[in-house]
C-alpha positions in Angstrom: -45.9 -4.7 16.5 -43.4 -7.3 17.8 -43.1 -8.9 14.5 -42.6 -5.9 12.9 -39.7 -5.0 15.6 -38.2 -8.4 14.6 -37.9 -8.0 10.9 -36.8 -4.4 11.0 -34.0 -6.0 13.4 -33.3 -8.8 10.7 -33.7 -6.1 8.1 -31.0 -4.1 9.5 -28.7 -6.8 10.2 -29.1 -8.1 6.9 -28.3 -4.7 5.2 -25.2 -4.3 7.6 -23.8 -7.8 6.8 -24.2 -6.8 2.9 -21.0 -4.8 3.3 -18.8 -8.0 4.3 -19.3 -8.9 0.6 -16.2 -7.5 -0.6 -14.4 -8.9 2.0 -15.5 -12.5 1.6 -12.3 -14.0 1.8 -11.1 -12.8 4.9 -14.4 -13.3 6.6 -14.4 -17.3 5.4 -11.0 -17.5 6.9 -12.1 -16.4 10.0 -15.3 -18.7 10.1 -13.5 -21.5 9.1 -11.0 -20.7 11.9 -14.1 -20.3 14.3 -15.1 -24.1 13.1 -11.8 -25.3 14.0 -12.1 -23.9 17.6 -15.2 -25.4 18.3 -13.5 -28.8 16.5 -10.4 -28.3 18.9 -12.6 -27.7 22.1 -14.6 -30.9 21.1 -11.6 -33.0 20.9 -10.1 -32.0 24.1 -13.4 -32.6 25.8 -13.0 -36.1 24.6 -9.7 -36.5 25.9 -10.3 -35.0 29.1 -12.3 -38.0 30.8 -9.4 -40.4 29.7 -6.6 -38.4 31.1 -9.0 -37.8 34.7 -10.0 -41.9 34.1 -6.0 -42.9 33.8 -4.9 -41.0 36.9 -7.9 -42.0 39.1 -7.7 -45.8 38.1 -4.7 -46.3 39.3 -4.0 -50.0 40.9 -3.3 -50.3 44.7 -0.4 -51.9 45.4 -1.4 -55.2 46.1 -3.2 -55.6 42.9 -0.5 -53.9 41.2 2.3 -56.5 41.8 -0.3 -59.2 40.7 -0.7 -57.3 37.3 2.9 -56.3 36.5 3.7 -60.4 36.1 0.7 -60.5 33.6 1.8 -57.4 31.2 5.5 -58.2 31.3 5.5 -60.6 28.5 4.4 -58.7 24.8 2.2 -62.0 23.9 -0.2 -61.2 26.5 -0.7 -57.8 24.9 -4.2 -58.3 23.8 -5.2 -60.0 26.6 -4.3 -56.5 28.7 -6.2 -54.8 26.0 -9.4 -56.9 26.4 -9.4 -56.2 30.1 -8.6 -52.7 30.2 -10.9 -50.9 27.6 -9.8 -47.4 28.9 -5.9 -48.5 27.8 -7.7 -49.8 24.6 -9.3 -46.6 23.9 -6.2 -44.4 24.8 -4.2 -46.6 22.3 -7.0 -46.3 19.5 -7.1 -42.8 19.9 -3.2 -42.2 19.9 -2.6 -44.3 16.8 -5.9 -42.4 15.2 -4.1 -39.1 15.8 -0.8 -40.3 14.6 -2.2 -41.2 11.3 -4.6 -38.1 10.9 -1.6 -35.6 11.8 1.4 -37.6 10.6 2.8 -38.0 14.0 6.2 -39.6 14.2 5.0 -43.1 16.1 3.4 -46.2 15.8 1.4 -48.5 17.7 1.2 -52.4 17.6 -0.6 -54.1 20.5 0.8 -52.5 23.4 4.0 -51.8 22.0 4.8 -48.0 20.7 7.6 -47.1 18.6 8.9 -43.4 18.2 10.6 -42.3 15.5 11.7 -38.8 16.1 13.9 -37.3 17.6 15.3 -40.7 17.8 13.9 -44.3 17.4 12.8 -46.0 20.4 10.2 -48.2 21.8 8.1 -48.9 24.9 5.2 -51.0 26.4 2.1 -48.8 27.2 1.7 -50.6 30.7 4.5 -50.4 33.1 5.5 -53.2 35.3 3.0 -52.0 38.1 0.0 -52.1 35.9 0.0 -48.5 35.4 -0.3 -46.6 31.9 3.5 -46.0 31.1 4.4 -42.7 31.9 5.8 -42.2 28.0 2.0 -43.0 27.0 0.7 -40.6 29.2 3.2 -38.1 28.5 2.5 -38.6 24.4 -1.3 -38.2 25.6 -0.5 -34.6 27.3 1.6 -33.6 24.5 -1.2 -34.2 22.2 -3.6 -32.7 24.3 -1.1 -29.5 24.3 -1.0 -29.5 20.9 -4.7 -29.6 20.3 -5.3 -26.8 22.7 -2.6 -24.6 20.7 -4.2 -25.5 17.4 -7.5 -24.1 19.5 -5.8 -20.9 20.3 -4.3 -20.3 17.2 -7.3 -20.6 15.3 -9.2 -18.7 18.1 -6.2 -15.5 17.4 -7.2 -16.0 13.5 -10.9 -15.9 14.4 -10.8 -13.0 16.3 -8.5 -11.0 14.1 -10.2 -11.9 10.7 -13.6 -11.0 12.1 -12.6 -8.1 13.9 -10.7 -6.5 10.9 -13.8 -7.1 8.4 -16.1 -5.7 11.3 -13.9 -2.4 11.8 -13.5 -2.2 7.6 -17.2 -2.5 7.1 -17.9 0.3 9.6 -15.0 2.5 8.3 -16.7 2.0 4.7 -20.0 2.6 6.2 -18.6 6.1 7.6 -17.0 7.0 4.4 -20.5 6.2 2.6 -22.3 8.4 5.3 -19.6 11.2 4.8 -20.0 11.2 0.8 -23.7 11.3 1.1 -23.9 13.9 3.8 -21.5 16.2 1.3 -23.5 15.3 -1.5 -26.7 17.0 -0.2 -28.4 20.1 -1.4 -27.8 23.3 0.9 -31.6 23.1 1.5 -30.7 20.2 3.4 -28.2 21.8 5.5 -30.7 24.6 6.2 -33.5 22.0 7.8 -30.8 19.9 9.9 -28.5 20.8 12.8 -24.9 20.2 12.2 -23.9 19.1 15.5 -26.4 16.4 14.9 -24.7 15.2 11.5 -21.3 15.7 13.3 -22.6 13.1 16.2 -24.2 10.6 13.9 -20.9 10.5 11.7 -18.9 10.0 14.8 -20.9 8.8 17.7 -23.1 6.4 15.9 -20.8 4.9 13.9 -18.2 4.9 16.9 -20.9 2.7 18.5 -21.4 0.5 15.8 -17.5 0.0 15.0 -17.3 -1.2 18.7 -20.4 -3.6 18.4 -20.0 -5.0 15.2 -16.1 -5.7 15.4 -16.9 -7.7 18.8 -19.9 -9.2 17.6 -18.4 -10.7 14.4 -16.0 -12.4 16.3 -18.1 -13.6 18.7 -20.9 -14.9 16.4 -18.5 -16.6 14.2 -17.1 -18.4 17.3 -19.1 -18.8 20.6 -21.9 -20.9 18.7 -19.6 -23.5 17.5 -17.8 -23.9 20.4 -21.2 -24.1 22.5 -22.1 -26.9 19.7 -19.0 -28.8 20.6 -19.7 -28.5 23.9 -23.1 -30.2 23.2 -21.8 -32.7 21.1 -19.3 -33.9 24.0 -22.2 -33.8 26.4 -24.3 -36.0 23.7 -21.6 -38.5 23.5 -20.8 -38.8 27.0 -24.6 -39.4 28.0 -24.7 -41.8 25.2 -21.7 -43.9 26.6 -23.6 -43.5 30.4 -26.6 -44.5 29.2 -28.2 -41.8 30.6 -29.8 -38.6 28.4 -31.2 -36.7 32.0 -28.2 -34.2 31.1 -29.9 -33.6 27.4 -33.4 -33.2 28.7 -32.0 -30.9 31.3 -30.2 -29.0 28.6 -33.3 -28.5 26.6 -35.3 -27.3 29.6 -32.6 -24.8 30.6 -31.6 -23.6 27.1 -35.1 -21.7 26.5 -34.8 -20.6 30.1 -31.3 -18.9 29.0 -32.8 -17.1 26.1 -36.0 -15.7 27.9 -34.2 -12.6 29.8 -32.3 -12.4 26.2 -35.4 -11.9 24.6 -37.3 -10.0 27.0 -34.4 -7.4 27.6 -32.9 -7.0 24.0 -35.5 -4.6 22.3 -35.6 -2.4 25.5 -32.0 -2.3 25.4 -32.2 -1.0 21.7 -35.0 1.4 22.3 -33.0 2.8 25.2 -29.7 3.2 23.2 -31.4 4.8 20.6 -32.5 7.7 23.2 -29.3 7.5 24.1 -27.7 8.6 20.9 -30.2 11.2 20.2 -29.0 12.7 23.4 -25.4 12.5 22.9 -26.2 14.3 19.4 -27.6 17.3 21.7 -24.4 17.3 23.5 -22.3 17.6 20.4 -24.6 20.3 19.1 -24.2 22.2 22.3 -20.1 21.9 22.1 -20.2 22.6 18.4 -22.1 26.0 18.8 -20.4 27.0 21.8 -17.1 26.6 20.4 -18.3 28.0 16.8 -19.6 31.2 18.7 -16.7 31.5 21.4 -16.2 35.0 20.4 -19.9 36.1 21.1 -19.5 33.9 24.6 -16.1 36.0 25.7 -17.8 39.2 24.4 -21.1 38.8 26.6 -19.0 36.7 29.6 -21.6 33.9 29.4 -19.3 31.3 29.9 -21.3 29.8 33.1 -24.6 30.3 31.2 -23.2 27.9 28.4 -21.7 25.6 31.2 -25.3 25.2 32.7 -26.7 24.4 29.4 -24.1 21.7 28.7 -24.7 20.2 32.2 -28.5 19.9 31.6 -27.8 18.2 28.0 -24.9 16.1 29.2 -26.8 14.9 32.5 -29.6 13.6 30.0 -27.4 11.9 28.1 -25.7 10.2 31.1 -29.3 9.2 32.3 -30.1 7.6 29.3 -26.9 5.8 29.1 -26.9 4.4 32.5 -30.8 3.2 31.7 -29.7 1.1 28.8 -26.7 0.1 30.9 -28.7 -1.5 33.9 -30.8 -3.9 31.2 -27.7 -4.7 29.4 -25.8 -5.3 32.6 -28.7 -7.6 33.9 -28.4 -10.2 30.8 -25.2 -11.9 31.9 -26.2 -12.4 35.8 -29.7 -13.6 34.7 -28.0 -15.9 32.1 -25.4 -17.3 34.9 -27.9 -17.8 37.4 -29.7 -20.2 34.9 -27.1 -22.2 34.2 -25.5 -22.6 37.7 -29.0 -23.4 39.3 -29.3 -26.1 36.6 -25.9 -27.3 37.1 -26.4 -28.0 40.9 -29.8 -29.7 39.8 -27.7 -32.0 37.8 -25.0 -32.5 40.4 -27.7 -33.5 42.9 -28.9 -35.9 40.5 -25.7 -37.3 39.9 -24.9 -37.9 43.5 -28.6 -39.6 44.3 -27.6 -42.1 41.2 -23.8 -42.3 42.3 -22.4 -41.4 39.2 -18.2 -41.9 39.4 -15.9 -38.8 39.1 -14.9 -39.9 35.4 -18.5 -40.0 34.4 -19.0 -36.7 36.0 -16.0 -34.9 34.4 -17.0 -36.4 31.1 -20.3 -34.3 31.6 -19.2 -31.6 33.6 -16.2 -30.6 31.4 -18.2 -29.8 28.2 -20.6 -27.4 30.6 -17.9 -25.8 32.2 -16.4 -25.0 28.5 -19.3 -24.2 27.1 -20.0 -21.3 30.0 -17.8 -18.9 28.5 -18.7 -18.7 24.8 -22.4 -18.9 26.3 -22.0 -15.5 28.4 -20.0 -14.3 25.3 -23.2 -15.1 23.3 -25.5 -12.9 25.6 -23.5 -10.4 25.4 -23.3 -10.4 21.9 -27.0 -10.4 21.8 -27.0 -6.7 24.0 -24.3 -5.7 21.6 -26.4 -6.0 18.6 -29.3 -4.2 20.3 -26.6 -1.5 20.9 -25.2 -1.6 17.3 -28.8 -1.6 15.7 -29.6 1.3 17.4 -26.7 2.8 16.2 -27.3 1.4 12.7 -31.1 2.5 12.5 -29.8 6.6 12.7 -26.9 5.7 10.0 -29.0 4.1 7.8 -31.7 6.7 8.3 -29.1 9.1 7.3 -28.0 7.1 4.3 -31.6 6.5 2.8 -32.4 10.5 3.1 -31.4 11.7 -0.1 -32.1 15.7 -0.7 -29.1 16.2 -3.3 -29.7 17.7 -6.6 -31.1 15.0 -9.2 -28.6 14.8 -12.5 -30.8 13.5 -15.6 -29.2 10.7 -17.4 -27.3 11.9 -20.4 -26.8 15.4 -19.0 -25.5 17.7 -21.1 -21.5 18.4 -20.5 -20.5 22.0 -20.6 -17.4 23.1 -21.7 -17.6 26.7 -21.6 -19.5 30.1 -21.8 -20.2 31.3 -25.5 -23.3 33.3 -25.3 -24.3 34.0 -21.7 -26.1 33.1 -19.2 -30.3 33.5 -18.8 -33.0 33.5 -16.4 -36.5 33.2 -17.6 -39.5 33.6 -15.4 -37.8 32.5 -12.0 -39.6 31.5 -9.3 -38.2 30.2 -5.9 -40.4 29.1 -3.1 -38.9 28.3 0.5 -41.6 26.8 3.1 -44.5 27.9 0.4 -42.9 31.4 0.7 -42.2 33.6 -2.4 -38.4 34.3 -2.3 -38.0 34.9 -6.1 -41.1 36.1 -8.1 -41.1 35.8 -12.0 -37.4 37.3 -12.5 -36.0 37.5 -15.9 -32.9 38.8 -17.3 -29.4 37.6 -19.2 -26.1 38.3 -18.5 -23.8 38.4 -21.7 -20.9 36.8 -22.0 -18.0 39.0 -20.6 -20.6 41.6 -19.0 -21.1 42.2 -15.4 -24.5 42.5 -14.0 -24.9 43.5 -10.6 -27.8 43.1 -8.2 -28.7 45.5 -4.9 -31.8 45.7 -3.0 -32.6 45.6 0.8 -31.7 42.6 2.9 -34.2 39.6 2.6 -35.0 40.9 -1.2 -33.9 37.6 -2.8 -29.8 38.7 -3.9 -28.5 35.7 -2.7 -30.9 33.5 -3.6 -30.3 34.5 -7.4 -26.7 33.6 -6.8 -27.4 30.4 -5.6 -30.0 29.6 -8.6 -27.3 30.6 -11.0 -24.8 28.3 -9.4 -27.5 25.6 -8.9 -27.0 25.3 -5.3 -31.0 25.0 -5.4 -33.5 24.3 -8.5 -35.9 27.0 -8.9 -39.8 26.2 -8.3 -40.5 27.1 -12.0 -38.9 29.0 -14.8 -35.5 28.4 -15.8 -31.8 29.1 -15.7 -29.9 28.9 -18.8 -26.2 28.5 -19.5 -25.8 28.8 -23.3 -29.4 27.8 -23.9 -29.1 24.7 -21.8 -31.1 24.6 -18.3 -28.8 24.0 -15.5 -31.3 20.8 -14.6 -30.1 19.5 -17.8 -26.3 20.1 -17.1 -23.8 17.6 -15.1 -23.2 19.4 -12.0 -19.4 19.0 -12.4 -19.3 20.7 -15.6 -21.8 23.6 -14.2 -19.7 24.1 -11.2 -16.3 24.1 -13.3 -17.8 27.1 -15.1 -18.1 29.0 -11.9 -16.0 30.6 -9.3 -17.8 32.1 -6.1 -16.6 34.9 -3.6 -18.8 34.9 -0.4 -19.3 37.7 2.1 -18.2 35.5 4.6 -14.7 33.5 3.2 -14.8 29.8 3.7 -10.9 29.3 5.2 -10.1 25.6 6.0 -7.6 24.8 9.1 -4.3 24.1 6.5 -2.0 26.0 5.1 -2.2 29.3 3.0 -1.1 27.6 -0.2 -3.7 24.9 0.5 -6.3 27.1 0.9 -5.7 29.2 -2.1 -5.0 25.8 -4.4 -8.4 24.5 -2.8 -10.6 23.2 -5.9 -7.3 23.2 -8.2 -5.0 20.4 -6.6 -2.9 20.2 -9.7 -1.7 24.1 -9.8 2.3 24.5 -9.5 3.8 26.7 -6.9 4.5 29.6 -9.7 0.6 29.5 -10.5 -0.5 29.9 -6.6 2.0 33.0 -6.0 0.4 34.5 -9.3 -3.0 34.0 -8.3 -1.9 35.4 -4.6 0.0 38.7 -6.0 -3.2 39.2 -8.5 -5.4 39.0 -5.3 -3.1 41.5 -3.4 -2.4 38.6 -0.8 1.2 37.9 -1.7 2.4 40.6 0.5 0.8 40.1 3.8 1.7 36.4 3.0 5.3 36.8 3.1 5.9 39.9 5.1 6.8 38.2 8.0 3.3 38.6 9.8 2.9 34.7 9.0 6.0 33.7 9.7 5.8 30.7 7.8 4.8 32.0 4.9 2.8 29.9 2.3 3.3 27.2 5.1 1.5 28.9 7.8 -1.5 27.3 9.1 -4.9 29.5 9.2 -6.4 28.1 12.0 -10.0 27.1 12.2 -12.5 29.3 9.7 -9.2 31.5 9.3 -9.0 32.4 12.7 -5.5 33.5 12.6 -6.3 35.8 9.5 -7.9 39.2 9.6 -11.1 39.9 7.6 -9.3 41.2 4.6 -7.0 38.7 4.8 -9.4 35.9 4.3 -11.3 37.6 1.4 -8.1 38.3 -0.3 -7.4 34.4 0.2 -10.6 33.3 -1.5 -9.9 36.1 -4.3 -7.0 34.2 -4.9 -8.7 31.1 -4.7 -11.1 31.7 -7.4 -8.7 33.6 -9.7 -6.7 30.1 -9.6 -9.5 28.2 -10.6 -10.0 30.4 -13.5 -13.5 30.3 -14.1 -15.1 32.0 -17.2 -18.2 33.0 -14.6 -17.6 34.8 -11.4 -20.1 35.2 -8.7 -19.5 38.1 -6.1 -21.7 38.0 -3.1 -21.0 41.0 -1.2 -17.6 40.5 -1.1 -16.3 44.0 0.3 -19.5 44.6 2.8 -17.7 43.7 5.7 -14.3 45.3 5.0 -12.8 49.0 6.6 -12.1 51.6 3.5 -8.5 50.7 3.2 -9.1 47.1 3.0 -11.7 47.4 1.0 -9.6 49.1 -1.9 -7.3 46.2 -1.5 -10.0 43.7 -1.9 -11.9 45.8 -4.3 -8.2 46.0 -6.7 -7.9 42.1 -6.4 -11.6 41.6 -7.4 -10.9 44.0 -10.5 -8.1 41.7 -11.6 -10.4 38.5 -10.7 -13.3 40.1 -13.3 -11.2 40.9 -15.8 -12.6 39.0 -19.2 -15.3 37.3 -17.5 -18.7 37.0 -17.1 -19.5 38.3 -13.5 -22.4 38.6 -11.2 -22.3 40.8 -8.4 -24.6 40.9 -5.4 -23.6 44.4 -4.1 -24.1 46.5 -0.9 -21.8 49.2 -1.4 -22.9 51.2 -4.6 -19.3 52.5 -5.2 -18.5 49.1 -5.9 -20.8 48.6 -9.0 -21.1 51.9 -10.7 -19.1 50.5 -13.6 -21.5 47.5 -14.1 -22.7 46.8 -17.6 -26.4 46.4 -15.8 -27.7 46.8 -12.6 -30.9 45.0 -11.3 -32.8 46.6 -8.2 -34.7 44.0 -6.1 -37.6 44.4 -4.0 -39.4 41.5 -2.0 -38.1 38.8 -4.8 -39.3 40.9 -7.6 -37.3 43.2 -10.3 -38.2 46.8 -9.2 -35.6 48.5 -11.6 -33.0 47.7 -14.3 -30.6 49.7 -15.9 -27.0 51.5 -16.0 -25.8 53.6 -13.0 -26.8 56.6 -14.9 -29.9 55.4 -16.1 -30.8 54.6 -12.6 -30.1 57.6 -11.0 -32.1 59.5 -13.7 -35.3 57.4 -12.7 -35.2 58.9 -9.3 -36.7 56.0 -7.7 -35.0 52.9 -4.9 -31.6 52.8 -6.5 -31.5 56.8 -6.4 -32.6 56.5 -2.6 -30.3 53.8 -2.0 -27.4 55.9 -3.7 -28.3 59.2 -2.2 -28.7 57.6 1.5 -25.0 56.1 1.2 -23.3 59.2 0.0 -24.6 61.3 2.4 -23.5 58.9 5.0 
């Protein structure tokens, strides 16, 4: 089971890293900068013992005078270097740095010649037998330059890797949004919108923070730790003692132990917390979307109570995960400090000098921060993996309508639409059963029936929002499943009973789906839909640039309906589907909307779902559905003569 979890984590991580391929150059720059950081840290660690040694090993006054005579004569320089290995090593390092970095000085024996900003020379040893302050200054400047190089590289590493991490998650968020928008309507009927919003926002947000920081630390911290370990190894080799290496080999597995124990639990708990934040988002989405009902029934306190419950569940899960995550760093730190104290006791017992101790402890102290960062990265990775699991789960869910290779590209409607023995099942329940009829080009076909009889389902099958369970829907003899979805949707305009209005300008809502439309075309469509007058009469002060509010909050029902009709007219499709477009309107508004619909239906093939029979009396054919089966079909007058279901519906409405 443990191996399966590790394998799953590895696969998720590899899949996440695959998104970095397109940004390989910037990531490479970041990794190279991380290598420079580790290398610079190693160089500075090699220089620290020399600086400490120079300061500590200053000769006493009695010795100084004796040595000063020995070093005044240049010819004795080689002897000085032989008697002072530290000085020889400093000069050797300085000479190597001058050659490697093309620094403006050279060294001959103990004489140092500087070429810039002006040429001068000095002896590496002063009259007191100490290292000359000029040489010490050059060494200190070199140390600062190496440290500057380290920090510049650290900045480049952090910027490049965080840029890549943030960009990868942005790409992932876009891919997720594209995937969800391409899912079928059937998919949206089985999921919670709040859950989807949470996964798009909260899960990817957690992923973005973790990934953008983790990539930086993963390309930086291990290299710094390796630089420190290399410095420890060299110091142990120079001192002839490998106790610290053995101690590190013992301590390092102990450092990894708490990380290994806690990491899988952290991932599991964060996964649960993401599930609960999705419930929080769902509660917010449902409450704000249904705020009119909340106000009407005065249930504000009830909704606040429900939100309090789900919010507290989320809070408890986050705190639980945070407790485990916060344990990693102090546990790691405790192991490191304990090991350091053990080493200090050993060093004290062995009489190790301060210079040797500095050479050994400086790398350990420098390694503390990257080691701590690395422990945080492990916890952060587990958090990001919990979010990535949920994101990839959505990406791997495919409920989109399939499009066959080499699908037919529809260019128009020449003959008409035909439904042949159509059956549609939902959860093993027959919604439409063996329905067949044709809609000739330029004809108006209406369908009526009681609620739940399958009227809207027929419209959705014609537009291929769903696929039939059996039978076929054909445009000019082509099964819609054999046609490209794009070309099919270009032929169809839909006006729904509940108009869809976006939180944008009136102009943008009319032009939705027709982005290339001109201003004149938009105004013309609005006039044909009887919408132009209410747009410019001053009620909406900015006219076509007025914002509509969320779901058309600032518009009346009739205004929203006319905007959607204007949208359909502007698109100018050969096929129009009207889904009970006037059922929720008052009589005056209905007449305005019906007049707009008459303009929209002119010279088009129309499929009408009707609630008010007065709006379809002139239809070429009326179909009466009952429990998913065609019960009656004919013109208005023919159906009245049958004295059946249609007649009863008609008489009931006109009596009212």
